[in-house]
C-alpha distance (Angstrom), angle and dihedral (degrees) to the residues before:
residue distance angle dihedral
M1 . . .
K2 3.66 . .
T3 3.83 92.4 .
G4 3.92 87.5 51.4
H5 3.68 92.2 52.3
L6 3.82 91.7 44.9
F7 3.81 91.7 50.0
R8 3.72 91.3 49.7
G9 3.75 90.5 47.6
I10 3.90 92.9 51.8
S11 3.99 89.4 48.1
I12 3.78 91.4 53.4
I13 3.75 91.0 49.5
A14 3.85 91.3 46.3
L15 3.82 90.9 49.9
A16 3.87 92.0 47.8
L17 3.85 92.5 49.2
A18 3.82 89.1 46.9
F19 3.74 88.8 50.9
C20 3.69 93.6 46.8
A21 3.94 90.3 49.8
S22 3.69 89.5 48.8
A23 3.79 93.3 48.6
Q24 3.89 90.3 48.9
D25 3.78 92.4 50.0
M26 3.87 90.0 50.1
R27 3.89 86.9 50.9
D28 3.78 93.8 47.8
R29 3.88 90.4 49.9
S30 3.75 88.3 47.0
I31 3.64 93.4 51.6
E32 3.93 91.0 45.7
N33 3.73 86.9 51.1
Y34 3.75 93.6 52.8
F35 3.71 88.2 52.1
Q36 3.70 93.2 51.4
N37 3.78 93.8 39.9
P38 3.81 107.2 25.5
P39 3.81 117.8 -163.1
E40 3.88 117.6 -116.6
A41 3.81 90.2 -101.9
A42 3.93 92.2 58.4
K43 3.85 95.6 48.8
P44 3.82 116.9 107.2
R45 3.82 120.9 -103.5
V46 3.85 120.4 -147.5
W47 3.66 140.6 -156.3
W48 3.83 111.0 -107.9
H49 3.78 109.2 -160.0
W50 3.74 121.3 -159.1
M51 3.88 98.8 -161.8
S52 3.78 125.7 -159.3
G53 3.79 93.9 -26.3
N54 3.80 95.2 -60.8
V55 3.69 93.7 144.5
T56 3.76 133.8 127.8
K57 3.90 132.2 168.4
A58 3.81 91.0 -118.8
G59 3.72 88.6 53.5
I60 3.76 94.5 48.0
T61 3.83 91.6 52.9
A62 3.90 92.4 46.9
D63 3.86 91.7 50.1
L64 3.77 93.8 47.9
E65 3.74 95.1 44.8
W66 3.83 89.0 51.4
M67 3.82 90.8 51.5
H68 3.91 89.1 50.3
R69 3.90 90.9 47.4
V70 3.77 96.0 53.2
G71 3.82 96.8 44.5
I72 3.86 102.7 -101.0
G73 3.86 109.0 152.1
G74 3.83 97.9 -153.4
M75 3.83 151.4 -36.7
Q76 3.75 145.0 -123.4
M77 3.73 107.7 -129.6
F78 3.96 109.2 -137.2
D79 3.72 125.5 -175.7
G80 3.73 115.3 -155.6
D81 3.76 145.2 161.5
L82 3.73 114.6 -160.4
G83 3.75 107.1 153.1
V84 3.85 94.7 -67.4
A85 3.78 112.5 149.2
R86 3.74 118.9 -107.3
Y87 3.78 112.5 -122.5
L88 3.79 101.3 177.1
E89 3.85 123.6 83.3
K90 3.80 87.0 -134.8
P91 3.80 111.3 28.4
V92 3.81 118.8 -155.7
I93 3.74 103.3 -112.3
W94 3.85 123.5 -157.5
M95 3.81 117.0 -78.3
T96 3.92 94.7 -8.8
P97 3.83 114.3 133.4
E98 3.71 90.8 -101.0
W99 3.89 90.5 52.7
K100 3.80 90.9 48.7
D101 3.89 90.3 49.9
A102 3.87 89.1 50.0
F103 3.72 90.5 48.9
R104 3.73 91.2 48.6
H105 3.75 90.8 52.9
A106 3.85 91.1 48.6
G107 3.82 88.0 54.9
V108 3.90 93.5 49.6
E109 3.82 91.3 47.9
A110 3.80 94.8 46.9
D111 3.86 88.4 51.5
R112 3.85 90.3 48.0
L113 3.76 89.0 55.0
G114 3.71 98.8 39.6
L115 3.88 94.4 -114.8
E116 3.92 122.1 149.2
M117 3.74 108.3 -124.7
S118 3.80 128.2 -165.4
M119 3.89 132.4 158.6
A120 3.74 141.9 -150.8
A121 3.76 115.3 -94.6
S122 3.74 96.2 -116.2
G123 3.76 143.2 6.0
G124 3.75 116.7 -81.1
W125 3.76 141.4 49.6
S126 3.86 92.4 -63.2
E127 3.68 131.9 46.3
T128 3.88 91.9 -141.9
A129 3.84 93.0 72.8
G130 3.68 129.9 101.2
P131 3.82 143.0 109.2
W132 3.87 90.0 -96.4
V133 3.90 90.1 61.8
R134 3.86 107.0 91.7
P135 3.83 117.6 -142.9
E136 3.85 94.2 -108.3
A137 3.83 90.3 55.7
A138 3.76 96.0 41.9
M139 3.79 129.6 93.3
K140 3.71 112.4 -77.1
K141 3.82 138.3 -163.0
V142 3.76 115.5 -126.6
V143 3.87 114.3 -127.9
W144 3.65 132.3 176.5
S145 3.94 147.0 -175.6
E146 3.79 127.2 -148.1
T147 3.80 131.1 -143.7
Q148 3.90 118.0 -167.3
L149 3.71 115.4 -147.4
R150 3.80 130.2 177.8
G151 3.90 109.5 -135.8
P152 2.71 159.6 -101.7
Q153 3.86 96.1 47.0
R154 3.80 143.0 104.3
F155 3.85 112.1 -102.3
E156 3.72 122.1 -150.9
G157 3.72 119.9 172.5
R158 3.90 146.0 79.9
L159 3.72 117.7 -62.2
P160 3.82 115.1 -132.5
T161 3.77 115.0 -97.2
P162 3.93 113.7 -107.3
P163 3.79 115.9 -120.0
R164 3.81 115.8 -75.7
V165 3.72 95.7 -163.8
N166 3.91 117.5 137.4
G167 3.90 101.2 -125.4
P168 3.73 145.4 96.9
F169 3.82 99.4 -79.6
Q170 3.78 135.7 16.3
N171 3.79 108.3 -55.4
V172 3.81 95.6 -12.0
A173 3.83 104.5 122.8
V174 3.83 127.7 -137.8
V175 3.82 113.4 -81.3
D176 3.80 111.2 -156.6
L177 3.85 98.9 -163.9
P178 3.87 125.6 136.2
S179 3.84 86.9 -131.1
A180 3.78 92.6 57.8
P181 3.94 102.6 44.6
M182 3.68 95.8 155.1
I183 3.79 91.2 59.0
G184 3.83 98.5 44.1
G185 3.82 95.4 39.1
A186 3.77 100.0 29.7
P187 3.85 119.7 138.3
G188 3.86 110.3 -81.2
F189 3.73 97.2 29.8
P190 3.78 112.8 90.5
R191 3.71 123.1 -137.9
A192 3.79 118.9 -145.5
P193 3.75 122.3 -149.2
R194 3.94 114.3 -92.9
G195 3.73 110.9 -68.6
E196 3.79 97.3 19.0
S197 3.86 129.7 97.6
A198 3.87 116.6 -120.2
P199 3.74 120.4 -123.4
D200 3.84 115.9 -98.4
P201 3.86 103.4 -102.1
T202 3.90 92.8 -164.5
Y203 3.80 114.9 145.7
Y204 3.78 126.5 156.6
A205 3.73 134.0 -179.6
D206 3.83 131.6 156.2
T207 3.83 117.6 -111.8
V208 3.80 111.7 174.5
V209 3.84 143.7 -14.8
L210 3.84 114.8 -138.2
A211 3.77 119.5 -164.7
């Protein structure tokens, strides 16, 4: 009787191990299949930049068909102007009727190809820009001044004002050159349409004194 129980016990363990091995093999094959044929949720998404208004409906269709062909699952449309040359006689400018028509065409084409499409919240390099954002709530550059003292002593006086120059660092001014797009078009430095002057983004407030 003991031998019979032992035999049945070994048989159950063997069957359980075989089942586990079979289930593991099925999981392995399933994982391998997912890598070979990834589901839509696992496909990569890309940034899709519309730079300096260089946008056409034919170009939109060509871009999206390429994304679909190589297995990209979707894109985030991102309108930007960072010193890139304009090649079209009539560039498509952010939120004009022509821009909206091109964007609508992009949505229709993305839907036709089964691509997931999203977009940045506003024109420009950063989603935090826009005329509705007041200077005190916008992105800022941290500037500072230094006063050298020999201690120990009590100091009374006016600390020098830090630089108030609009630019990438301290008193380095904005350089609007095609060869330096990340300076002329960096976040926090508004770009005006060609032929127009940009508003002065100057905002200054004291934050802290470190001694």
